[in-house]
N, C-alpha and C positions, 0 to 999 in steps of 0.2 A: 660217218666215221672218217677221221682225218687220215690222210695218206702219210706215209713215212716221210716223204719229201717235205710236207708241210710242217711236221713236227721238228724236222731238222732246221728249217728256216726260222721257226719261232724261237728255238734255242739259241740260234746265232744272234738274233735281235736282242734277246735278254742279256746275253754276254756282252754285246756291244754297249748297251745302256749301262751296265755295271761298270764297265771300263771307263766310260765318260764320267760317271759319278765319282769314281776313285781319282781320276785325273783332276777333276774340279776341286776335290778336297785337298789335293797336294799343291794346287796352284795358288798364286798370290791373289787374294780377292780384294785387297786394298784395305780391309778392315778386320781381317782375320789374323790368326796367329800361327801359321804353319811354320815349317822348318825354314822356309825362305822369306817369311814375313818380317816386318819391322817391329812387332810386339804392340801391346795395348798402349794407348796414350797414358803417360805417367800421371798418377793422382796428384792433386794440388797439395803441397806441404802444409802440415798443421802448425799453427803458430804456437810458440812457447806460452804456457799458461802461468800467469802471474797472480799471486794471491796476497792480499794485505791483511794484517792483523794489528790493530783492530780493523774491522771491516769498513769499507767505504760507507760514510754516512752515519757511523756509530756515534752515539751521544752518551754523556755521563761516564766516560771511560776513566778507569782508575789511573791516577798519575803514576802509580807504581808498575803498571803493565808495560813491558817493553814493546816497542814497535818492531814488527818483524815483517819482512817482505820475502816471499819464497817463490821459486819458479819450478815448474815441471815441464819436461820435454824440451829442455834447453838450458841456457845459463844466463845469469845477469851480466849485463855490460855497463849498467849505470843504475844507481838508486839514490834518491835524496828525500829527506823529510825536513820540512821547514816549519818554524813556529809562526805565531801570529804576526811577528815583526819581520818575517821573511828570513830570519837567521837559520842556518842549517842546524839540525840536531846531530850531535856526535854519534857516529856509528861506523860499522865497517862490514864489507862483504866477506863472507866465509871463504876459506881457501878453495873449497870445491865450486865456488861461484853459484851455489844453489840458493843462497839466502843472504839477507842483510839484516843486522840487528842493531837497535839503538843502544847507546852506552851511557845515557843520562836520564835522570828522572824528568817527568813532564811537569808543566805548570798547571795550576788550578784554573778552570774556566777558560781554557785556550782552544783555539781551532788550529789544527795541524794539517798540512797538505803533504801528500807524498806522490812521488813519480818514480816509475821504474821502467827500464828498457831491458829487454831480453832477446836473445837470438836463438832460433831453433837449430836443429841439427844440420839444416841446409844453409845456415848463416843468415836467414831472413830475420830482421829485427821487427819487434812490435813494442809499443809503449802504452802503459796504462797509468792513470792518475786517479787520485781520490782524496778524501779528507775525513777527519773525525774531530770530535769535540770532547774535551775532558770535563770531569764533573766540577761543579761550582759549589763549594761548601756554603752552608748557612753561616758558619763562623770558623775561624782558625785560631783557637786559643793558644797563646804562647806558653811555654814551660821553661823552668830553670832547673839547674842541677847544682848541688853542693855536696862535697867540696869542689873547689875550682881546680883547674889545671895546675899541676906542679906544686900543689899545697903539701905541706907536711903537717899531719894532724895527730891527735892523741888516740889512744887505743880504744876509746869508747865512741869515736866519731861515727854517726850514722851517715848513710848516703840518702840525700833528700831530693826527690823530684816534686816540684811544686807547680801548680797551675793557678797563677794569680788572677786570671780572668774567668775562672770557673772550671771546676773539675769535670772529668769525663763520666758519663753514665755507664759506659762499657768498661768497667775497671779491669775485667779479665783480659780484654784485648790489649789494654795498655801494659799490664804486667807481662804478657807474653812478648812484648816488644822490648823489654828491659833485660839487660845482661850485665852480670858482674863477673869479672875475671880477676883472679888473684895469683900472685907468684908462688903461693903455696896453698894447699887446701884449707878453706875456711868455711865452716857451716854457718849459714845465715838464711834469712828470709825477708821478703817484702811484706810490709803491713801498712794499711791505710789508716793514718792518724785522723784524717777528716776528709771531706769531699774533695779538697784541693791539694792533698799532700800524701804521697806514698814514700815510705822510708825503707831502706834495707839496713838491717843491723845484724852483726854476728851473734850467734848463740852466747858465746863468751866474748870477752874483750878481744880485739884484734891481736894477732901475734905482732910483736915488735918488728919494725922494719919491713913489713910486707908491702909489695907493690900492688896497686889496685887500678883496674881499668873498667870504666862504666860506659856502656853504649845504650842509647835510647832511640830506637828506630820509630820515631813518631810522625815524620812527614808522610802524609798520605793515609795515615791510620784513622779509621773511623772511630770517633769517641762516643757516638750515639747522638740522637737528636739533630742530625745534620752537621755536627761539628767534626772537623778533621785537624790532625796535627799540623802545626805551623812549620816546624823544622825538626830535624834530628838533633840529638844532644850527645855529647861525649865528654869525658874527663878522665884524667889519669893523675893519681895522687899517691903519696907515700905515707904509711903509718910510721910514726917516729918511735922513740924509746918508750918503754912502759913506765908511766908515772901515774900513781894513784894517790889522791888525797883522801884521808880518812879522819872524820871529825865525830867524836862521841861528845855531844854538847855538854854533859855534866863535867867532863874532864877539863874544860877550859884550855884546850890546846888543839892544834891542827898538826897532824902528822903527814908527812909526805914520803911515799915509798917509791923506790926505783927498782924494777925487776924483783919485787917482793921484799926487798930489804929497806929498813928505815934509812931515809936519805936526809931528812931534816924534821925538826919538831919546833913549832912556834907557839908561844902562849897566845891565847885568843880570848875574846869576849864575844859570845854568841847571842842569839836572840833570847829575849826574856823567857825564863822557864815557866813562870806562872800563867802567862797569857798565850794560849795557842795561836792567837792571831799575830803574835810578835815572835813566835818561835823561829829558829832556823830549822825548817821542816825536815823530817826523815825522808830518806830516799836517795837513789843514785841519780845524779844530774851530771852535766858536763860543763866544762869551760866553753862559753859561747862567744866571748869577745874579751878584749883587753884594752883598757883606756888609761894612759898615763895620768890623766886627771878626769875623774868622773863627777857628774853633776847629780847630787843626791837631794835636790830640793823636793820637798813633799808638803804642799800646803795643808794637806789633811792633818799632818802632825806638827804643823807650825814651822817646817823647815823651809827657809828661803835662801837662795844663793849659797847652798852648802856644797863645797867642792872637796873631794877627797882624792888622795894620790893612789896610784898603782891599783886601780880598780879592775877586778877580774869578775865579769858577769858569769853567774852559774845558773840563772833562770830568767825567764821573762815574768816571773811572779814578783820580782823585786829584790832578789838576794844577790849579794856580791861578796867577794873577799877583798878587803881594802884596808889601807892604813886609817887609823883614827886616833891620833895623838890626843885629841880632846877627851877621849875615853881611856887615857893612859892608866889611870888608877885601877880600873876594873879589868884590864887585860890580864889574863892568867888566873883570875880568881872569882870573877862574878860575870854572869851573863846579863848584860844590860842593853844590848842593841835592839833595834826594831826588826831583826831578822838577818842582818848581815853578819859576816864573820870579821870582827875587828882585829887588826894586828898592829904591832909597833911599826913605825915607818920603815925602819931598816929591814925588818923581817918581811914586810909587805913587798919591798923592792926585790928582795932575794927570790921570793916566791913568784912574783910577776915575771921576772926574767927567766924563770925555769919552766913556766907554764906554756902549754900548747893548747890551742883551740881543739876541743875533743877529748881532753884529759878528763877522766872520771873523778867525781867528787862524791864520796859515800858518807852520808850523814845518818847518825843514829842517836838515840837517847832523848828525843823530843816528844812532846805530847801530840804534835800535829804531823801530818804527812804532806808531802808536796802534792799539790793538785795537778791533775793532768790537763792544765789549761795552757801551759807554755807550748811553743811550737817544737820543742825538743823535750819530749818526755818518754823517749823510747825505753830507757832503762828502768822506768817505774812500772813497766809491764812485764809480768812473768813470761818466760819463754813459751810455755804451753799456750797461754792466752795470746801471745804475739802471733803465733802461727795461725790462729783462727782469724786474724785480721787481714790475711791475704785473700784476694778475690779468686784464687785458683784452688 
């Protein structure tokens, strides 16, 4: 049994040890963090994270995809993208300095390099580089648009997008890239006349004096079978006054209407009534072109070096409105031509001067109908049928 003195001595030793431990905890140990210490060693700063889109090494990138460089944990101090020739791609850094975006479309089958420098919150800079390659199409068919810029056309003029080198297999994709804007509401629709031509026509004739803008965003668009659009298209044109030609072939006259009122009436000799192959066929066609002197040579019928004045083409089937003084005796009383509308020279000149490409010519009274073989047969198709010719 311990003595009281021993217990007191043991208690004093324990108290002394506790004091020493507490003192050690409050003193500077050199690597601790007490109230008198210098604190832990600061962590190394994280570099700003730079991200590229398209990603570094990407291939077959769409030429329509914008190039974007973004940064997290800092801000951009420099960003460049260069094409295969080393020329910079147009773009700019956002106001918040967190991203850079390109402002131009890319080229087919090209390799682009990018480089970006960013600084973190501590001002430390880091640079990243990379590259990507755009898709290389199997072909890039060209396209055309009609009417051309600044044209003034008649109220039946269709808008035509043609693909002379071969039409797209993905017609729906092409139609979605086409846009028609008008200065007043006009109901209309696109219709594919053949593999290489899509037309837009209004349900009824255009309103007079309407302004029309057409855009076709075809560059970079996949046509199918590895083909992509060669370039975008656009045009702006004006629809002129409302003028309509009406010919009922047995009447032996051609009436011209302006805004629904009779404007002029000319005696005519039309295609031979008895022979459907030589009729001036029934149907609504348009003025396609105008020639002060037209060549009507046709070896099949023994015509050689036949020139006629004030020739207005109304189809690619072979029909014109033109002067024919050699047929003077029949004009106004007998249909004796091989399908053309023959007028006296003075009348032909008056009509020629009044006509616009795109004016409608409505023909009735014949045995034959216009065939849908011309490249402008839009108005030979009823509206309900026309709507089924869209790919959408």
